[in-house]
C-alpha positions as CSV (number, residue, x, y, z in Angstrom):
1,X,-0.1,-0.1,0.1
2,X,2.9,2.2,0.6
3,X,3.8,1.9,-3.0
4,X,0.2,2.8,-4.2
5,X,0.0,6.1,-1.9
6,X,1.8,8.3,-4.4
7,X,-0.5,7.4,-7.3
8,X,-3.3,9.2,-5.6
9,X,-1.1,12.4,-6.0
10,X,-0.3,11.6,-9.6
11,X,-3.9,11.1,-10.5
12,X,-4.9,14.5,-9.0
13,X,-1.9,16.3,-10.2
14,X,-2.6,14.9,-13.9
15,X,-6.4,16.4,-13.8
16,X,-7.6,17.3,-17.4
17,X,-10.8,18.6,-18.6
18,X,-11.2,15.8,-20.9
19,X,-11.7,13.2,-18.1
20,X,-14.9,15.2,-16.7
21,X,-17.6,14.1,-19.4
22,X,-16.8,10.5,-18.5
23,X,-17.8,10.9,-15.0
24,X,-20.9,11.0,-13.2
25,X,-22.5,14.5,-12.9
26,X,-22.2,14.9,-9.1
27,X,-18.3,14.6,-9.5
28,X,-17.8,18.1,-10.4
29,X,-19.4,19.0,-7.1
30,X,-17.1,17.0,-5.0
31,X,-14.0,18.3,-3.2
32,X,-10.9,19.2,-5.4
33,X,-13.0,18.8,-8.5
34,X,-15.4,21.7,-7.6
35,X,-12.4,24.3,-7.7
36,X,-11.6,23.2,-11.3
37,X,-14.7,22.4,-12.9
38,X,-17.0,25.3,-14.1
39,X,-20.1,25.1,-12.2
40,X,-18.8,22.9,-9.9
41,X,-18.8,25.3,-6.6
42,X,-22.5,25.3,-6.4
43,X,-23.6,25.7,-2.7
44,X,-27.1,24.5,-3.3
45,X,-26.0,21.7,-5.2
46,X,-23.4,20.5,-2.7
47,X,-25.7,20.9,0.3
48,X,-28.4,18.5,-1.8
49,X,-25.6,16.1,-2.6
50,X,-24.6,16.2,1.0
51,X,-27.9,15.4,2.0
52,X,-28.3,12.5,-0.2
53,X,-24.9,11.0,0.5
54,X,-24.4,11.7,4.1
55,X,-20.9,12.1,5.5
56,X,-19.1,10.2,2.7
57,X,-19.8,12.9,0.3
58,X,-16.9,14.4,1.5
59,X,-14.8,11.8,0.4
60,X,-16.2,11.1,-2.8
61,X,-13.7,13.0,-5.1
62,X,-11.5,9.9,-4.4
63,X,-14.0,7.7,-6.2
64,X,-14.3,10.3,-9.0
65,X,-10.3,10.1,-9.4
66,X,-10.8,6.2,-9.0
67,X,-13.0,6.4,-12.1
68,X,-10.5,8.8,-13.8
69,X,-7.8,6.2,-13.4
70,X,-9.9,3.6,-14.5
71,X,-10.9,5.5,-17.7
72,X,-7.6,6.1,-18.5
73,X,-6.6,2.4,-18.2
74,X,-9.2,1.5,-20.3
75,X,-9.2,4.2,-23.0
76,X,-6.1,6.2,-22.8
77,X,-3.2,4.3,-21.4
78,X,-0.6,3.9,-24.4
79,X,1.7,1.2,-22.5
80,X,1.1,-1.7,-20.5
81,X,2.9,-0.2,-17.5
82,X,0.9,3.1,-17.7
83,X,-2.2,0.7,-17.9
84,X,-1.2,-1.2,-14.6
85,X,-0.4,2.1,-13.0
86,X,-3.8,3.7,-13.6
87,X,-5.5,0.4,-12.6
88,X,-3.6,0.2,-9.3
89,X,-4.3,3.8,-8.5
90,X,-8.1,3.2,-9.2
91,X,-8.0,0.7,-6.5
92,X,-6.2,2.8,-4.0
93,X,-8.9,5.4,-4.7
94,X,-11.6,3.0,-4.4
95,X,-10.6,1.5,-1.4
96,X,-10.3,5.0,0.3
97,X,-14.2,5.6,0.1
98,X,-14.8,1.7,1.0
99,X,-12.9,2.2,4.2
100,X,-14.9,5.1,5.1
101,X,-18.5,4.0,3.8
102,X,-21.2,2.5,6.1
103,X,-22.7,-0.8,4.5
104,X,-26.0,0.9,3.8
105,X,-24.1,3.7,1.7
106,X,-26.1,4.0,-1.6
107,X,-23.2,3.8,-3.9
108,X,-21.0,1.3,-2.2
109,X,-22.3,-1.7,-4.5
110,X,-21.3,0.5,-7.5
111,X,-17.7,1.2,-5.9
112,X,-17.2,-2.5,-5.2
113,X,-18.1,-3.4,-8.7
114,X,-15.6,-0.9,-10.2
115,X,-12.9,-2.3,-7.7
116,X,-13.7,-5.9,-8.8
117,X,-13.3,-4.8,-12.4
118,X,-9.9,-3.1,-11.8
119,X,-8.8,-6.1,-9.8
120,X,-9.8,-8.4,-12.8
121,X,-7.9,-6.4,-15.5
122,X,-4.9,-6.6,-13.1
123,X,-5.1,-10.4,-13.6
124,X,-6.2,-10.8,-9.9
125,X,-9.6,-12.7,-10.9
126,X,-10.4,-14.1,-7.5
127,X,-10.0,-11.2,-5.7
128,X,-12.1,-9.3,-8.1
129,X,-14.9,-11.8,-7.8
130,X,-14.9,-11.6,-4.1
131,X,-15.7,-7.6,-4.5
132,X,-18.4,-8.2,-7.0
133,X,-20.1,-10.9,-4.7
134,X,-19.8,-8.3,-2.0
135,X,-21.7,-5.9,-4.2
136,X,-24.4,-8.4,-5.0
137,X,-24.9,-9.3,-1.3
138,X,-25.5,-5.7,-0.5
139,X,-27.9,-5.1,-3.3
140,X,-29.0,-8.3,-5.1
141,X,-31.0,-6.4,-7.7
142,X,-27.9,-4.3,-8.9
143,X,-27.2,-6.0,-12.1
144,X,-23.6,-4.5,-13.3
145,X,-21.8,-7.1,-10.8
146,X,-23.6,-10.0,-12.3
147,X,-22.4,-9.0,-15.7
148,X,-19.0,-8.6,-14.5
149,X,-18.9,-11.8,-13.0
150,X,-20.3,-13.6,-16.1
151,X,-17.7,-11.7,-18.2
152,X,-14.8,-12.9,-16.0
153,X,-16.2,-16.5,-16.0
154,X,-16.3,-16.5,-19.7
155,X,-13.0,-15.0,-19.7
156,X,-11.4,-17.7,-18.1
157,X,-13.6,-20.5,-19.9
158,X,-16.3,-21.4,-17.7
159,X,-19.3,-21.1,-19.6
160,X,-21.5,-22.7,-17.4
161,X,-20.3,-20.3,-14.5
162,X,-20.9,-17.4,-16.9
163,X,-24.4,-18.3,-17.7
164,X,-25.2,-19.1,-14.1
165,X,-24.3,-15.4,-13.1
166,X,-26.6,-14.0,-15.8
167,X,-29.4,-16.1,-14.6
168,X,-29.2,-15.0,-11.1
169,X,-28.8,-11.3,-12.3
170,X,-31.9,-11.8,-14.5
171,X,-33.7,-13.3,-11.6
172,X,-33.6,-10.0,-9.6
173,X,-33.5,-7.6,-12.5
174,X,-35.5,-9.3,-15.2
175,X,-35.3,-7.8,-18.8
176,X,-32.0,-6.1,-18.4
177,X,-30.6,-5.5,-21.8
178,X,-26.9,-5.8,-20.8
179,X,-27.7,-9.3,-19.2
180,X,-29.7,-10.5,-21.9
181,X,-27.2,-9.5,-24.6
182,X,-24.7,-11.5,-23.1
183,X,-26.9,-14.6,-22.5
184,X,-27.7,-14.5,-26.2
185,X,-23.9,-14.3,-26.9
186,X,-23.4,-17.4,-24.8
187,X,-26.3,-19.1,-26.8
188,X,-24.9,-18.3,-29.9
189,X,-22.5,-20.5,-32.1
190,X,-19.4,-19.0,-30.7
191,X,-20.6,-19.2,-27.3
192,X,-21.0,-22.8,-27.4
193,X,-17.2,-23.3,-27.8
194,X,-14.5,-21.9,-25.4
195,X,-14.1,-18.1,-26.3
196,X,-11.2,-15.8,-26.6
197,X,-10.9,-13.5,-23.3
198,X,-13.5,-10.9,-23.6
199,X,-12.2,-7.5,-24.1
200,X,-13.0,-4.8,-21.4
201,X,-16.2,-3.0,-22.7
202,X,-15.7,0.5,-23.7
203,X,-18.8,2.5,-22.7
204,X,-18.8,6.3,-22.9
205,X,-18.6,6.6,-19.4
206,X,-18.8,4.7,-16.1
207,X,-21.8,7.0,-14.9
208,X,-24.7,6.0,-13.1
209,X,-27.4,5.7,-15.8
210,X,-29.8,2.9,-16.6
211,X,-28.4,-0.1,-18.7
212,X,-26.1,1.9,-20.7
213,X,-22.9,1.5,-18.5
214,X,-21.4,-0.8,-15.9
215,X,-22.5,1.8,-13.3
216,X,-26.3,1.6,-13.2
217,X,-28.0,4.2,-10.6
218,X,-28.6,2.7,-7.0
219,X,-30.7,5.5,-6.3
220,X,-32.9,7.7,-8.6
221,X,-32.4,10.6,-6.6
222,X,-28.9,10.9,-7.8
223,X,-28.0,13.0,-10.7
224,X,-27.4,11.2,-13.9
225,X,-25.6,12.3,-16.9
226,X,-26.6,10.9,-20.3
């Protein structure tokens, strides 16, 4: 962890405006971001978000920086070393919030899911799977961790488990397009044979919008960004 700590500072010092459109709308109102992003230092909105998220909101800029690092690893890293640095940085930032959030924090399942995805992309699949299952235990009807669990099992060649996780997700979140599409892929000709490792999905942003990214809203009152 002592080696990971400086990564937080690297992410913050490398803030770039291009990162903002890929983040949830509330990020611009969190600490540090609000001083850099136009319109972020809005007292009324900060007060509203604090009421929604409670005392954890004061720490949420760390989650936003974790998303910045995750997005850079997914879309912008030019070398494997840079990609690994960004993924490790994202985990450090996610952990910062996880360690300070109560079990009933509205965005905790989402943060655990993103941490799980980062771990899997680092080649730490079993550790990532544990985080995804923690997210599922906290909010069984939250579909993204089921999708991530299915993707992970498909990647390692366990198509039976990949399907089982999709069925579990659909049992709590019926008609979820992201899960249905994955199941259709498993039912197709390619899915009946061991497939090549699935490449990380490139969504426009890991933001809390319904079925368009891996960060579905866990509270409809939280601001969303299309």
